[in-house]
C-alpha positions as semicolon CSV with decimal commas, in nm:
position;residue;x (nm);y (nm);z (nm)
1;M;0,458;0,615;2,246
2;I;0,240;0,454;1,979
3;K;-0,128;0,540;2,009
4;N;-0,245;0,476;1,652
5;L;-0,210;0,170;1,428
6;I;-0,261;0,231;1,056
7;F;-0,291;-0,087;0,850
8;D;-0,274;-0,159;0,481
9;F;-0,523;-0,427;0,369
10;G;-0,373;-0,638;0,090
11;D;-0,096;-0,876;0,202
12;V;-0,148;-0,753;0,558
13;F;-0,494;-0,902;0,615
14;I;-0,608;-1,051;0,284
15;N;-0,350;-1,251;0,088
16;L;-0,264;-1,138;-0,265
17;D;-0,106;-1,310;-0,565
18;K;0,065;-1,014;-0,730
19;K;0,303;-1,226;-0,936
20;G;0,034;-1,463;-1,062
21;A;-0,202;-1,177;-1,144
22;M;0,065;-0,996;-1,345
23;E;0,159;-1,313;-1,536
24;R;-0,205;-1,381;-1,618
25;A;-0,263;-1,025;-1,740
26;L;0,051;-1,013;-1,955
27;N;-0,037;-1,348;-2,109
28;L;-0,392;-1,239;-2,194
29;F;-0,278;-0,902;-2,328
30;G;0,011;-1,049;-2,527
31;M;0,264;-0,817;-2,361
32;D;0,601;-0,849;-2,191
33;T;0,530;-0,556;-1,958
34;L;0,228;-0,336;-1,898
35;S;0,228;-0,017;-2,105
36;E;0,247;0,327;-1,946
37;E;-0,111;0,386;-2,059
38;I;-0,239;0,074;-1,883
39;N;-0,051;0,161;-1,563
40;A;-0,193;0,514;-1,575
41;I;-0,548;0,383;-1,624
42;N;-0,508;0,142;-1,333
43;V;-0,394;0,427;-1,107
44;L;-0,684;0,649;-1,216
45;Y;-0,929;0,370;-1,137
46;E;-0,770;0,294;-0,801
47;Q;-0,791;0,663;-0,713
48;G;-1,160;0,680;-0,797
49;L;-1,103;0,913;-1,091
50;M;-1,258;0,668;-1,337
51;S;-1,578;0,466;-1,304
52;T;-1,587;0,087;-1,322
53;E;-1,780;0,116;-1,649
54;E;-1,513;0,339;-1,801
55;F;-1,239;0,112;-1,671
56;V;-1,387;-0,204;-1,823
57;E;-1,463;-0,016;-2,146
58;F;-1,096;0,086;-2,177
59;Y;-0,987;-0,277;-2,162
60;S;-1,267;-0,389;-2,393
61;D;-1,165;-0,129;-2,652
62;N;-0,795;-0,217;-2,630
63;F;-0,835;-0,595;-2,609
64;P;-1,150;-0,676;-2,811
65;H;-1,076;-1,050;-2,795
66;L;-1,158;-1,040;-2,421
67;D;-1,515;-1,032;-2,290
68;E;-1,615;-0,842;-1,976
69;D;-1,601;-1,151;-1,753
70;E;-1,243;-1,223;-1,863
71;I;-1,141;-0,862;-1,796
72;V;-1,299;-0,851;-1,451
73;G;-1,173;-1,200;-1,367
74;T;-0,819;-1,103;-1,463
75;W;-0,838;-0,783;-1,257
76;N;-0,967;-0,971;-0,952
77;Y;-0,724;-1,262;-0,989
78;I;-0,484;-1,096;-0,745
79;L;-0,728;-1,147;-0,454
80;R;-0,682;-1,463;-0,251
81;D;-0,780;-1,591;0,093
82;F;-0,835;-1,398;0,416
83;P;-0,701;-1,611;0,704
84;N;-0,941;-1,621;0,996
85;H;-0,666;-1,574;1,256
86;R;-0,608;-1,222;1,124
87;L;-0,973;-1,135;1,176
88;E;-0,946;-1,269;1,531
89;Y;-0,632;-1,062;1,585
90;V;-0,791;-0,730;1,489
91;Q;-1,098;-0,820;1,695
92;Q;-0,869;-0,870;1,994
93;L;-0,701;-0,533;1,932
94;A;-1,039;-0,361;1,909
95;A;-1,160;-0,528;2,229
96;E;-0,851;-0,415;2,421
97;N;-0,916;-0,056;2,308
98;K;-0,555;0,054;2,362
99;Y;-0,499;0,196;2,015
100;K;-0,688;0,386;1,750
101;L;-0,720;0,139;1,460
102;I;-0,723;0,271;1,104
103;L;-0,736;0,085;0,772
104;L;-0,577;0,262;0,475
105;S;-0,592;0,076;0,144
106;N;-0,523;0,141;-0,221
107;T;-0,819;-0,041;-0,371
108;N;-1,108;-0,005;-0,613
109;E;-1,475;-0,084;-0,659
110;L;-1,426;-0,416;-0,840
111;H;-1,192;-0,550;-0,572
112;I;-1,414;-0,439;-0,285
113;N;-1,720;-0,590;-0,452
114;W;-1,534;-0,921;-0,493
115;I;-1,428;-0,914;-0,128
116;K;-1,783;-0,841;-0,011
117;E;-1,908;-1,139;-0,212
118;N;-1,629;-1,382;-0,124
119;V;-1,516;-1,288;0,228
120;G;-1,815;-1,364;0,443
121;F;-1,690;-1,168;0,742
122;F;-1,578;-0,847;0,566
123;E;-1,842;-0,629;0,733
124;E;-1,753;-0,785;1,068
125;F;-1,387;-0,710;0,995
126;K;-1,458;-0,345;0,908
127;D;-1,643;-0,290;1,234
128;N;-1,320;-0,323;1,432
129;F;-1,168;-0,004;1,291
130;D;-1,213;0,349;1,419
131;A;-1,168;0,474;1,061
132;L;-1,144;0,305;0,723
133;Y;-1,013;0,475;0,410
134;L;-1,023;0,323;0,061
135;S;-0,833;0,509;-0,211
136;H;-1,116;0,504;-0,465
137;E;-1,358;0,653;-0,210
138;I;-1,136;0,936;-0,085
139;Q;-0,967;0,995;-0,424
140;L;-0,624;0,985;-0,265
141;R;-0,364;0,714;-0,316
142;K;-0,049;0,582;-0,153
143;P;0,240;0,665;-0,179
144;N;0,135;1,028;-0,231
145;P;0,209;1,217;0,095
146;N;-0,131;1,387;0,094
147;I;-0,309;1,060;0,178
148;Y;-0,113;1,027;0,503
149;E;-0,164;1,394;0,584
150;F;-0,536;1,341;0,526
151;V;-0,548;1,049;0,771
152;L;-0,353;1,238;1,037
153;N;-0,572;1,548;1,004
154;E;-0,903;1,363;0,982
155;N;-0,830;1,174;1,303
156;N;-0,645;1,455;1,482
157;I;-0,347;1,228;1,547
158;K;0,029;1,285;1,545
159;A;0,273;1,120;1,307
160;E;0,519;1,035;1,585
161;E;0,245;0,853;1,778
162;S;0,141;0,645;1,476
163;L;0,266;0,317;1,327
164;F;0,190;0,238;0,962
165;I;0,209;-0,122;0,837
166;D;0,232;-0,187;0,461
167;D;0,389;-0,444;0,229
168;T;0,495;-0,192;-0,040
169;E;0,829;-0,019;0,012
170;E;0,743;0,307;-0,163
171;N;0,438;0,349;0,063
172;I;0,654;0,291;0,370
173;I;0,916;0,543;0,255
174;S;0,666;0,823;0,192
175;A;0,495;0,768;0,529
176;A;0,828;0,764;0,712
177;Q;0,924;1,095;0,552
178;L;0,632;1,251;0,739
179;G;0,760;1,118;1,072
180;I;0,525;0,819;1,090
181;H;0,674;0,500;1,236
182;T;0,657;0,212;0,989
183;W;0,677;-0,164;0,950
184;H;0,753;-0,286;0,599
185;I;0,583;-0,622;0,636
186;N;0,702;-0,909;0,415
187;P;0,404;-1,133;0,327
188;E;0,642;-1,421;0,257
189;T;0,789;-1,428;0,607
190;D;0,581;-1,200;0,835
191;D;0,231;-1,205;0,975
192;I;0,042;-0,912;1,121
193;T;-0,025;-1,114;1,437
194;T;0,346;-1,080;1,530
195;L;0,322;-0,699;1,530
196;F;0,410;-0,641;1,894
197;S;0,701;-0,884;1,903
198;T;0,841;-0,767;1,569
199;K;0,818;-0,397;1,654
200;S;0,864;-0,435;2,030
201;E;1,097;-0,132;2,045
202;L;0,797;0,093;1,975
203;F;0,570;-0,039;2,248
């Protein structure tokens, strides 16, 4: 029996443009693919192991033709709209009080600051969750198993009583290996508001 719902944030609640953001970055950097160093820096930043100042400085040093606004704008380009019906959905779930609601997101300070400035109801959205974990604040990151173990332990919940919803396959696989039920949501065809009909076998 499912007692706990653990949600990713990007492409579950807020829409992302991963393809467009990558194309924009590669075009600005004059690359065909991101280097191993860039990918490693991005992961460090997302895990809170590098400050925003250090992160921007890395890009400024490596791409001196870009100013800080271009760097930050390119990094935040991935963030799109937050449909209001998804806010209403999580508000309904919170009001029903049938499940423990947890948000678990790989994110970073620049993205969260953009969201706070551009999504007027973000604080209202956050208030619906029993717990909220952002990778850069807890210094843990999906798909590493220790982030799921952390959530289970912090909330004193069982894997087999929990459903994790995420749009990234590797995150789903690592959670499932711990015995957590999963829904690999496809942002092209799925919407979080169909949770109970899509995963009806669990409820």
